C-alpha positions, 0 to 999 in steps of 0.5 A: 515508525509509521502509524500502526494498522488497526481495525478499519471500517469504511466504505469501499471504492469499486474501481474494478478495472484490470491492469491499472498501472502506476502511470495511471495511478499517478501520471509522471506530470503529477510527480513534482516532488520527492516528498510523500506530501502533495501527491493526492491531487494527482491520484488518477489525474488522467481519469479524475479530471477532464480538461482544465482540471474539472472533476470527471463526474463519471469516475467513481472516485468523484462520487460524494458517496465515497468521500473519505473511503479508506478501502479501494477495490481494484481489478487484477494486476493492480499497480503493474508497470514502473516501480514508482513509489509515488503511486503508493504515496498518492494512494496513502495521502488520499486516504486509502489504507487498504487496497483489494485486488486479485493480484498486484504488481510485485514491486507495488505490493512491497511498496504498499507494505513499506508505506503502511498500506494493506494490500489484500489479494482476493478472488475477483468473485469475492471482490465483486461481492464486496463491491455490491455491499452498500454498507461499510466493510470491516478490515481486521488484520489481526484475524486477516479478514475483510467483511468476514472473508479470510485473506492470506499474508506473510507473518513478517508483513502482518507484523510490519503493518500491525506495529507500524514498522518499516524494513529498518525498524524490523532489522533493528529488532535484531540489533543484538544478533547483528552486533554479536555476528560482527564481534564473532566475524571480527575475531575470525576475520580481523583483516576485513575490518579497518583498524584505527591508527 
């Protein structure tokens, strides 16, 4: 079980580029593990660092004003490209709990949900307005708002994030129904089930 999503109040990092793919989020050279730990230093490594891994002062992520920010504002089609789950792991380990973009790569969106990161779809205009605010933004998943702006989310995804559930946890909530189905099915089609000798 993951950490349940609660109210978050945080500054938002404006990285409003369109079509940021998973290769930019975490380059393959930074994926030296199958673990979810140790990936945050590789987050946006191609942009965050110059030669010899010196921080690039022109990248907003290196601005000390955004230290410990939990919200990332992005451009359309964020997380497109390959389906590497490492991209979400790196974002989460870096501290991002919320990513706001007009659209997401479909697999990336699902990977966010599965890893406890809230992906919010908002119009580009709303995102620009949020980026212009200097104060911290409040994200309220229960009421589905960010800084008072409503957003849509499926009931199932909302439940998973609020309760810290993954797909297996969600399936286990239906365990009595699953067991009943198996019992009924075994009575109707006994030849499908292996019998002990």
